[in-house]
N, C-alpha and C positions, 0 to 999 in steps of 0.2 A: 375925431380919431383919438384925441387925448382922453375924452370921457370914456371911450370904450376900453382904452388901456387901463384907466383907473378902475373900471369895473372888473377887469381881469385880475388886477392886483388885489382888489378887495376880496374876490373869490378865493384867491390863494391864501391871503392872510387869515380868512375865516375857516380854512380847511375844506372849502366846498370845491373839491378838485374836479368832480364830474361837471359841475356847472362851468368851471373854468375851461374845461375841454370844449364845451359847446360854444362858449364865447370866443375862444381862440379859433375854432373851426370857422365860425361865422366871419370873424375878422379877416382870416387868411383867404377866404373866398373872394373878398373885395381887394385885399392887399396881399397877394400870394408871395411877394418877395420881402415882406417886412421882417427884418432880422430879429428885432426885440420880441415881436409876437411869437415867432418860431421858438425863441429861447424860453419864453414863458410857457409855451405849449409843451416844451420838453420837460420843464419842471413839473407841470401838472401830470404828464404821463408817468414820470418817475414816481411821483407820490401815489399814483394809482397802481404801482407795481409793474408797469409796462416798461421795463428798463431798456429792452432792445429797441422799441419804438422811440423811446426818449433819446437814445444815443444817435439814432438815425436822424432825428429831428435836429439834434445839435450840429451834425455835419451839414445839414441843409442850411441851418442858420449861419454857419461860418462861410458857406459858399454863396450867401445872399448877394445879389447884384447891388443892393443898396449899401453894402459894406457893414462893418461892425464897429461899435464904439466901446468905450469903457463899460457902459451899462450892460451891453450885450455880453461882453466877455465875462463880467462878474456873475451874470445870471447863468451862463453856460457852465461856469466853474462850479456852481452849486450842484448841478446835475452830475458833473464828472466826479466831484468829491464823494457824493453819495453812492456812486457806482464804483468807487475806488479806481477810477481811471486817471491816475496821476500823470502817466506819460502823455495822455491826451491834453491835460492842462498845460504841461510843459511845451508841447508842440504848438498849442494854440497861442501861447504868449511868445514863443519863439518867432512865429510868423508875424505877430503884432509888433514885436520889437524890431524885426527886420524892416517892416513897412515904415516904422517911425523910429529911426535909430537915435534921434535926439530926445526922446521921451524918457525922462527919469522914472516916471511912474510905471511904464511898461517894462523897463529893465528891472526894477525892483520886484515886480510881479513875476517876471521870468526867473529871477534868483530864488524867490520863495518856492516857485513851482519845481525848480531843479532840485532844491533841498528836499522837498516832499517826495520827489521821485527818486531820491537817493543817487542822483547824478551829480556827485560832489565836484567832479572835475569841471563840468559845465558851469556849476555855480561859482567856482573859482574864477573862471574866465569872465563871467558876467560881472562879478564883484570887482575884478581888476579893472574892467572897462569903466565901471561906475566911479571907482576911485580916481582913475586917470582923468576922467572928464569933469567930475564935480569936486574933487579934492576934499571930500567929507570924511572925517575920521571913522565914522561908523562903517563906511564902505571898506576901509582898510581892515577893520575888525572882522567884517564878513569874509574877506580874503583869508585871514588867518583861520577863522572858523571852518571854512571849506577845506583848508589844508589839514586841519586836525581831524575832521570827519573822514577824509581820505585815508589818513594814517590808521584810524580806528577800523576802517574797512579793509585793511590789509595792504595798502599801498606801500611803496618803497620808503625806507626811513629818511630818504633825502627830502621828503616833503616836510618833515619836522625841522630840518635845517633851514628850509625856505621859510617856514612859519616863524622860527626864531629870528631870522634876518628881517622879515617884515615887521616884527614886533619892535625891532630897534628903531623903527620910524614912529613908534607910538609908546614911548616910555611913560611910566607912571610918575606923576608929579610928586616926587619924594620930598622936595624942598618944602612944599606946603604942609606935608604931613609932619615934618620935624619942627614946625613952628609951635608957639605957645598957644595960639588961638585955637579954639575947637574947630574941627574940620566938619563942615556940613555934609550931609549924605549926598553922594554923587553916583547915580546909577551907572553912568557911562564909565567912571573910574572903577566901579565894582566889577562890571563885565570885563573891563580890560585886565584887571587883576586876575580874574578867573582864566582868561586866555593865557596870560603869562604862566600861571601855576600849572595849567593843563599841559602847556608845551614843555615845561621843565619836567613835569611828572612823566610824560610819555617818552622823554629823552633819557629817563632814568636818573635825572639830577635832583634827587629828593632833598639832599642837603641844601642846595641852592633854593629850592622851592620853600622849604621851611624857613630859611633865612628871609626870603622875600615876604612871606606871610607875616613874620614877626615885625618886619620893617613897616609893612603896610596895614597893620592891624586896625588902624583908625579908619580905613576904607570900609571895613566890614563892621557894621554897626550893631550886629546881634552877637553877643559874646558866645552863645552856644554854637553859632555857625563857625566861629574861629576854632573852638574846641573840636568840632566835628572835622573841619579841614585838617587840623593838626593830627588828629587820630588817624585819619585815612592816609595821610602822607607818611606817618611813622610806620603804619602797618605795611604799606607798599614798599617802604625802604627796608623791610625785613626786621624792624625793631618792634616785634610783637609785644615785648614786655613794656616798653615805653608807651606803646599805643594803649595797652590796658590801663596803665597808670593815668594816662590822660583821660580816658573814659571814666575811670574811677573818680577822678577829681570833679568831673562834670556831674556825676551822681551825687557826690557829697555837697556840691554847690546848689544842685536843684533836686532834692530828694523826692519831689513829687512828679518828676518827669519820667514817665514809664518808658518813653523812647530812649532816654539816656541809660536807663537800667538795662534795657534789652541790648543796647550797644555794648555796655560793659560786660555783660554775660557772654556775648558772642566773642568779644576780644579776649576774654580770659581763656576760653577754650582754644584759642589760636596760639596761646603762649606755649613755649617748649615744655614738655613734661619733665618734672624733676628727675634726677638720676637715682630714683628708688623704684623698687618693683611695685607696680600698681596693677591690680587685676582689671579694673575698668574705670571709666570716668566717674561713676557714682561713688567709688571708693575714695575719690579725692574730696568728696563732700562730707565724709564721715569723720568725726573728731578722733584724734589719735587715742585719747584715753577712754573713749566710749561715751563721754558726756560733753555737751557743749559748755565752754567756759562762760562765766558771768561777764557780760559786756555792757557796762553802763555808759562809757564815754568812748570817743574815738581813740583816745590814748590806750584804752584797754584793747581795742581792736588792733592797734599797731603793735602792742606788746605781745599778742598771740599770733602775729603774722609769721608766715613761712616763705620759702622760696616759691612755693606753688601758688600762683595767682588765683587759681580756682578755689582753693581753700580760703584764701584771704577774702 
């Protein structure tokens, strides 16, 4: 039986899906209730473009009297993903997690499926149970993430208050950042900082977010990322002029970065229009005297600067 399953896997790996269908059919004639073979059969059917039949085969595999294990579930997930049946994945892992409530692996898979299905409230419930049972910090982060996604989907603002309260249990290690020793890169701390910043930003506390970013800048190891975060926070706070200056500084620091140049151009046109009569945005790019001044250094650029950031 193991050799026949290997032959089926080999046929799938080499893209020989029609032969795979024949092998699965022959196998199921002798073992009609074999869940893994049914799942592999569903994969082959989907690859042949027979999606309706593949989905029916998935349902048969889940109802197999021999039961389903992790391998069967992951195989079925391949079919459901390609068919964009994310709700089916969530229901499948919901049933698996109910059957084995102590399985961390099944709960993690259910959380991922709920996120992919945009069921953020269910994801929050699953993450809360995971954190309560296993006390791992990453599961607390998942709770906060689920709350923020609910807020972005239009949920009541009280979920942001709950997210802020949950983050009080996961403060950033600021003492280590204030030391003289260099701070090594810590992906978990970086993700935690992003959660703190997102929560403050969505609460409209941009000043606090900017202060936190400045305090924890050692956590973000790429300087351009810090500048980008500052620019976005300043723009969201309504400080378009400061955001444009921040973007300008990034261009001067990295003149070969076209992405930084695009960001600066976009931010300049978001700045308030100067209190003079302007016919159109193109007029803001024309020199006042009809000819562009000679600019040899950055000091020359600063000397010809105006209140209009577009001209600058």
